[in-house]
MARFIMAR-165200 format. One record per residue (C-alpha): x negated, z, y. Coordinates in steps of 0.1 Angstrom, whole numbers, plus 2048, in hexadecimal, padded with zeros to 3 digits. Example, Ala and Ser with C-alpha at 12.3 -4.5 7.8 and 13.67 -1.06 7.14 Angstrom:
<nodes>
78584E7D3/7778477F5/
</nodes>
This chain:
<nodes>
8A37439DE/8987679D8/8BA7709C9/8B87529B2/89575B9A7/8A077F99F/8BE77398C/8A875B978/89077796F/8AC78D964/8BC77194F/89A76B93E/896790937/8B8792928/8B2772913/890780906/8A17A18FD/8BD78F8EB/8A57798D7/8907988CE/8AF7AB8C3/8BC78E8AF/89B78989D/8987AF898/8BA7AF887/8B4790872/89279B865/8877BC855/8777CD837/88C7DC81C/8737E4801/86C7FA7E3/84E8067D1/84D8007AB/83381879B/821818779/83680D75B/83583074D/84B83B76A/86381D76A/86F805750/8747E7768/85A7D1757/85F7DD733/8787C172B/8827A073A/8A67AC73E/8987CA751/8867B3768/8A579F76F/8BB7BE773/8A37CD78C/8A07AF7A2/8C67AB7A1/8C97CF7AB/8B37C97CA/8C67A97D2/8E77BC7D0/8D97D67E8/8CD7BB800/8A97C67FC/88D7AE801/86B7BB7F5/85B7CA7D6/8397DD7D7/82E7DC7B3/8137F27A5/7F67DC79B/7D97F4796/7DC81878A/7CE82F770/7B1817769/7C97FB75F/7D77DC76F/7FA7CE76E/7EB7AE760/7CE7A7748/7B07A975E/78E798759/7817AB777/78A7CD769/77D7C4747/75B7BA756/7587DA769/7627F274E/75B7FB72A/77C7EB71E/7777D5700/7937BC706/7AB7AF720/7C77C070E/7B67E2716/7B87DB73B/7DE7D473A/7F47EF749/8137E1736/8027DE714/8157FA703/8377F4714/83F7CF70D/83B7CA6E7/85E7BB6E6/85D7A8707/86C785704/86D76A71F/860747723/841754736/83C773722/82E783742/84479E752/83279B774/836775775/85B77A76D/85F794788/84F77E7A2/864760797/885773796/87E7847B8/8757637C9/8967547BD/8A776E7D3/88F76C7F0/87F78E7E7/85A7927EF/8427A07D5/8227B47DF/8087C17C7/8027E67CF/7DF7F17C5/7EA8157C2/7CA8267B6/7B28137CD/7918277CE/7A08447BB/796846797/7AC861788/7C387E793/7AB895780/78589777E/77A874772/76E87874E/74D868743/76185272B/777844747/77481E740/767817764/750835767/741831745/73680E74F/72C818772/72383D773/712838795/73482F7A4/7408537A5/7468627C7/7348827D0/73F89E7E8/72A8B47FF/7258CE7E2/7198B47CA/7398B37B6/7508957AF/76188B7CF/7868947CF/7A389A7E6/7B48BC7E1/7A48C07BE/7BC8A77B1/7B38837BA/78F87A7B0/77E85C7BF/7658417B8/74D83B7D5/75F8277EF/73F823803/72D8117E7/72F7EA7EA/7317E77C5/7517FB7C3/75F7E97E1/7577C77D1/7697D27B2/7897D97C4/7877B97D9/7817A47BA/79F7B67AA/7B57AC7C7/7A87887C8/7AD7857A2/7D27907A7/7D77767C2/7C775B7AC/7DC76478E/7FC7657A2/7F774D7BF/81A7517CC/8167767D1/8237807F3/80979B7FB/7F37B77F0/7F37DC7FA/7DB7F97FB/7E881C800/7DB83F807/7BE8377EF/7B38157FB/79E816810/79A83B80E/781856804/78387C805/77688A826/75A89E816/74C881802/72E86A808/7138807F9/70B86A7DB/6E885B7D8/6F38387E2/705842802/6EB85B80E/6CF841808/6E282881E/6E8842839/6C384B839/6B982683C/6CF82385B/6C584586A/69F846869/69E859848/6B6875852/6CD882837/6F388383E/6FE8A3850/7088BF839/7278C384E/73E8A8841/7528AB862/7348A2877/741888890/72586E88B/726871865/74C86D865/74A84F87C/72F83F866/745842847/765838858/754818863/74A81083F/76E813834/77C800852/7647E484A/7727E3827/7957DF835/7897C284A/7777B282D/7957B7816/7AB7A582F/794788832/78F78580D/7B4785807/7BA76A821/79E755811/7B27547F1/7D57527FF/7DB74C824/800755820/7FA77680D/800794824/7E97B2824/7FA7D3825/7EF7F7827/80481681F/7EE83482A/7F9857834/801860858/7E5860871/7D0875879/7D688985A/7CB86C844/7AA869857/7A488F855/7AA88F82F/7A386C822/78E85A83C/7AA841843/7A9835867/7C681D864/7CB81988A/7A9807889/7B67F086E/7D47E7883/7BD7E28A1/7A67CB88D/7C47B6882/7BD7BD85D/7E07CB856/7FD7B3854/8157CF84A/8107F4850/82580A839/81B82D841/829847828/84185B83F/84D871822/86188D832/8808A1827/8908A8849/89D892864/8888A387F/8678A186B/86D87D862/874872886/855885893/840874878/84D85187F/8488568A5/82586189F/81D84288A/82D82B8A3/81883B8BF/7F78338AD/80281289F/80E8038BF/7F08108D2/7D97FF8B9/7EE7DF8B7/80E7DA8CB/8197BF8B2/8137D3893/82D7CE878/8377F086B/8507FD851/850822849/84C82D825/86984481C/86A85B7FD/88885B7E6/87886A7C7/85A87E7BC/854879797/87687D788/8868927A3/89588B7C4/8998A07E3/8A88857F8/8CD8897FF/8E486C809/8EA87C82A/8C5880832/8BE85C826/8D784E83E/8CA86385B/8A6858854/8B0833853/8C4838874/8A4848883/89182887A/8AB81288B/8AC8288AA/8868258AC/8887FF8AA/87E7FC885/8937E4870/8857EE84E/876807836/866808814/8718227FA/85F8367E0/86982E7C6/87F8157B3/88E82E79A/8A283E7B6/8B581E7BB/8C882679B/8D88447AD/8FC83B7B7/8F984F7D6/8DA83C7E1/8EB81B7D9/9098257EF/8F382D80C/8DF80C809/8FE7F7806/90C808825/8EC80283A/8E17E182B/9017CD831/8F07AA830/8D1799824/8B579683E/89378383D/873795836/85D791856/83E77C84E/82077B865/
</nodes>
């Protein structure tokens, strides 16, 4: 009897492992980020839309992460952005305005066409809210359409200057509910305009805020209210002050998740932050907590590295934090193919990084960015490793 029981347990274990392996091989993420139309011509013409989707289909890819908010513009004409800015018309909010004068299709909407063409081929489409809480890559000018309408939205650092990361990315105040509401309404508007959208994504700027921020009038007043009138510590690395601000951003992630699901239960919520703990130390992103709270359907950490060893170390570190926070966390590493118009990724390194993913049990990746897919060397690699179509895993 004992031997039969042991054999039965072993058989069940083998069966479970087989089922897991089969599912793992039949499902996975093969995605690509599509940035602002000034970097890529994908949405400039209807033919461009069809050619791009066909390219992904030919490469057996199954997900598009399309920029939807960047440079104070949206990829569609936005009532929410119009109402929260000094723009005079819906056309002013439109990221594609100056690129599609000759666009011709039955819908006359490049985004609608992209979603339709992608869905015909079982390719998912996510809206990627690239800029998130960031305003501009330079000091936000007073005539910035959002700041000119809402001057009190500007983030402030510990020296009283506009809050920024590395004197490059300048932020609106992510701790201010009005700013949070604006972004949540923007996301909900997108889901309402395109109800068959498969998901939305924040990245290293949503939710995020430079580490030395939070010294604006609004945030300091709220802190005083909750701390018997005491001002925030001058040391922006003070543990209690850091914890208080992290909690505010974590609550935003939770609220964003709930608001998305209230509009579309099937829409996935994804985040693509930088590796932890660096992202917390620089941009107040405590993404393990988002995973723990169950507010992240898909984690796509930017594991941008240019050596096999550095890449594997980064992915292992991400897996350590993600699995500790949520053993069932869906994760696809972000891999970099191009920066601007240049590429440092060789075909040999690309293959090795993909092999690293498989060795670590990851059946998928998301590439930055789509323009690199026109490179014949990259195409040869992807055709070699993506030999058949697989389903995108849906939670």
